[in-house]
C-alpha positions in Angstrom: 20.1 4.9 9.3 17.6 4.0 5.9 14.0 3.4 6.8 12.2 -0.2 6.5 10.2 -1.0 4.0 7.2 -0.8 6.6 8.4 3.1 7.5 8.4 3.9 3.6 5.2 2.7 2.8 3.8 4.1 5.8 5.3 7.7 4.5 3.7 7.4 1.9 0.3 6.8 3.0 0.3 10.3 5.3 1.5 12.0 2.0 -1.7 10.7 0.3 -3.1 10.6 2.9 -2.4 15.2 3.2 -2.8 15.7 -0.4 -6.1 13.1 -1.1 -4.1 11.5 -4.4 -6.2 9.3 -5.6 -3.4 6.8 -6.6 -0.9 5.7 -3.3 2.8 3.7 -4.6 3.2 0.7 -2.7 5.4 -0.8 -4.9 9.0 -3.2 -4.8 8.6 -2.4 -1.0 7.9 -6.8 -0.6 5.2 -6.0 1.6 3.7 -8.8 3.3 0.3 -7.1 3.6 -1.3 -3.6 2.9 -0.7 -1.5 6.2 -4.1 -1.0 8.1 -3.8 3.1 7.7 -4.1 2.6 3.5 -8.5 0.9 4.4 -8.6 4.5 6.0 -8.2 6.3 2.7 -11.7 6.3 0.6 -11.2 8.4 -1.7 -7.7 5.8 -3.3 -8.4 4.7 -6.4 -5.8 3.0 -7.1 -3.0 1.1 -4.8 0.3 0.0 -6.8 1.6 -2.8 -4.7 3.5 -4.8 -8.0 7.3 -6.5 -6.5 10.0 -5.9 -8.1 12.2 -8.3 -10.0 15.1 -8.2 -9.0 13.7 -9.9 -5.1 10.8 -11.3 -7.0 6.7 -10.5 -7.0 5.1 -10.8 -3.3 1.7 -11.9 -2.5 -0.4 -9.5 -1.3 -2.9 -11.6 1.6 -6.0 -12.7 0.1 -7.4 -11.4 3.6 -5.9 -7.9 3.0 -7.1 -7.8 -0.6 -11.2 -8.4 0.4 -11.0 -6.5 3.4 -9.8 -3.0 0.9 -12.5 -3.9 -2.4 -15.2 -3.8 0.8 -13.4 -0.6 2.3 -14.0 0.8 -1.2 -17.9 0.5 -1.5 
């Protein structure tokens, strides 16, 4: 059984948390919002949420982006 896009994102977030990587790639997952655990990654410097060409770019909610910006300060 294949994983859902959210499950894939949560796995990537878990890996980022364990390695404390400054970069997190959530691109090409078609997410509508940034998953809550991302806001706990205070060391994060780069978050990639780009869409893919096949499905077009999906917009991340402005509320999620503002919250992310506030959590990095």
